[in-house]
N, C-alpha and C positions, 0 to 999 in steps of 0.2 A: 513245572512250571510255565506259567502261560506268555506268551512273546506278547510285548506292547504293540500294539498295533500304530501303523501310521497315521494313521485317520488322526486317533489323539492328540498326535503331534503336531500335526497340523493347525487341527483344531485351537489347539492352545496358541502356535502362534499367530493366527488371524485375532485371536482374543485379543492376544498382546498390542497388534498393527493397530484394531481397534480403538484401542485404548488410549494410543499413541497422537492417530492422530482428534481424537476429541480432544485431549490436553493442547494440542498446537493452537485448536480450533480456541477452545477456551484464553489460551494467551494473547490469540490475535484479537478476538473479541474485546479484551479488556486494555490493549493496546489503544483501539481504536477509540472507546470509552474516554483514556487521558485524554487521548487528543483533542478528543471533541469541545474545544471551546472558543468564545466568540474571537480570538485571536487566530484560531485557524480559519475560519469564515473570509475571511480580509484577505483579499489580494495583493501583495508587494507589488513594488514597481518591476521585479524580477518575470512575475508571475506573470504579469500585464505583459511583459517584451515578448514570453513566451508563447502566449496565445495567439501572440501579431499586432497588439498594440503600442504605440510606440509611445514614447514621453513626449509631451507639449515642447519642451525646448527640440528637440530634433525638428519637428513639423514645420517649427520657426525657421529655425540655423538656413534648414532647404529651402523655403520659400524664399529669403531673402538671396539665396544663393543663386536661386531661375531668375530673379529681379534683376539680376547685375549683370 
């Protein structure tokens, strides 16, 4: 009887990993497609604050405090 070569086992493992990576990519692509809506394209107040844009109310309050 011939011994199974280690290379065949390693090849099978590489193929399994490759298939798993492809499946993950497909899942991520599906999630991105589902998330692509117009609601996702509009920035919320929290998003704007995260980018450094404060709300107008805060700016008005700060200007009034400086004037007093």
